[in-house]
N, C-alpha and C positions, 0 to 999 in steps of 0.2 A: 782363465780367458772365457768368457759372454761368450756361448751360441748362438748366433745370427740367424733365421731363416724368414727367406726369403721366398712371398710366395707370388705369386706371376698372376695376377686377375686379367683371364685373357675376358675385353668389350665384349659382348653380339652386338649384333646390329642394332637393336632395337633400342639400345643401350647410348650407342652413336650420329640414331638419327635423331632420338627424343631422350637428351643425356635428364632431364626435370621429368617423365615418364612418372614416374610416384611425390613428385606435389604438384599440389594444382594450380594456376593458375596465380590463384587469391592469394595464395599462400607464396608464391615466388613477391607477386608484390608486398604485401605487406614485412616479407627478406627486408629486399631492399631499401624502404625505409623513400615507399614513391607517395605524391603528394599527391593530394586526390583534389583532381576537379570537377569534382560534379560539383555547380547550382557552386562554384567557384573561381571561374575563369574567368577574364571582359576578354574582344575584340576585337581588334584594333587592325583598320584596314588603311593596307599605306599609301593605297590609290596606286598601286598601278593592276590590282590584276592578281596582290598578295594579300595576306593577312598573317596577323603578328596574335597570338594566342600570346596574354598573361595575366597570372595566377595571381591571385585577389589575397593570397592566405596559403603563407609556403609553412609557417606551420602546420594545417590540416593533413596529418596525413591518412592514410589505407591501414584502418582497421580492422 
């Protein structure tokens, strides 16, 4: 019979406040495969005070 060991990892207050503190913002964008909109967007005026931002090339990802 296998012996199962269960460790209880108590999360600190800092981990609960910011779970991504060990990963940079750029690393999170790359991991999430976010589309890069730098010089890759068109702004469309909807005429009612709002604007829509459209991506030109959706295959251009953050590297």
